[in-house]
N, C-alpha and C positions, 0 to 999 in steps of 0.2 A: 503466682510465681512472678517475681520481679525480673524484668529484663533490662537492667541498667548496665552501665559500662563494666567491663571486666576488671578494670583497675580504677580505683578512686584517684582522681587527680585534683590536687589543691594547688592553686596558683598563689604566689605572693600577692598580697593586696595592693602593694605599690605597683607591681607589674600590671596587674589587672586594671588599675586606675589609669596607668599610662596608656594601655591599649585602648581603653574606652575613650580617653581624651583624643587620641589620634583618630580613632574611628569616627567620632563625632565631628571632628574638623573636616575629615574627608567627606563625610555625609553632607555637611553644610556647603562645601564647595560644589559637590555634584548637584545638590538640591538647587543651588543658585543657577547653575547652568541649565538644569531642567526647567526651572521656573521661567528663565529667559525664553526657552523654546515654547512653553505654553503661552506666555504673554504675547509673543509674536503671532502665534496662531490665533489668539483671541482678539487682539486689537488691530493687527495689521496682516491679515492672512495673505494679501496680495504680495507681500514681500517674499513669501515662500516660493513663488514662481521664478524669482530672479536667479539667473545662472551665476554661480559664485566660484565654483571650483571644478576644473576639468570638465566643463560642460554640464555639470550637475547643478540642479537648483538648490536653493537654500534648505528646503525641507529635507532632501536626501542627505546633503552635506552635513547639516546639523545633526540629523539622526545618526549617521555613521560616526560623527564626532562624539556624540554622547556614548555610543557603544565603546569606542576606543578609549574615551576618558574613564569609563567604568573599569575596563580591563587594566589600563595603566595604573589607576588608583588602587585596584586590588593587588597588583604586583608590588606597588610601592608600599602599601600597608603591610604586606607579608614581609618584605625586606626589612622595613623599619622595626617591626615587632620581633622578627627573628634575631636581629642585631641586639636589641634590648634584652631578649631572653638569654643570649650568650653572655652578655655583660653581667646579668644577675647570676648566672651559673658560676662565672669566674669569681665574683664577689662571695658567693656562698662557699665555694671551695676554699678561698682565702680565709674566710671567717672560721670555717671548720678546722683548717690547719692551725690557725692561731689558738683556737679554743683547745685543741688536742695537745698543743705544746704547753699551754698553761695547766692542763690537767695532769700532765706527766711530771711536773715539778714536785 
């Protein structure tokens, strides 16, 4: 017995491509920030002891920054993709209205 989704959902290829492009860009930005964290820990671990923000050392500040960056980027990705989905819905309705007018002639 197959336990797939109750409703088949097919997304526009252009919309899917757009979401993929945005997701990969966000991943690259976050990846660069994370690589910076790893490089500091690898080549200059003594820097992680330096107090930088509100009495917290760089390790803790950078770690919290990475977590906040991930949350902010997730929310931004959702907002950007939702906006684009609404644009596609409007265009689809307009195309449907145009095609139904043409079929009624």
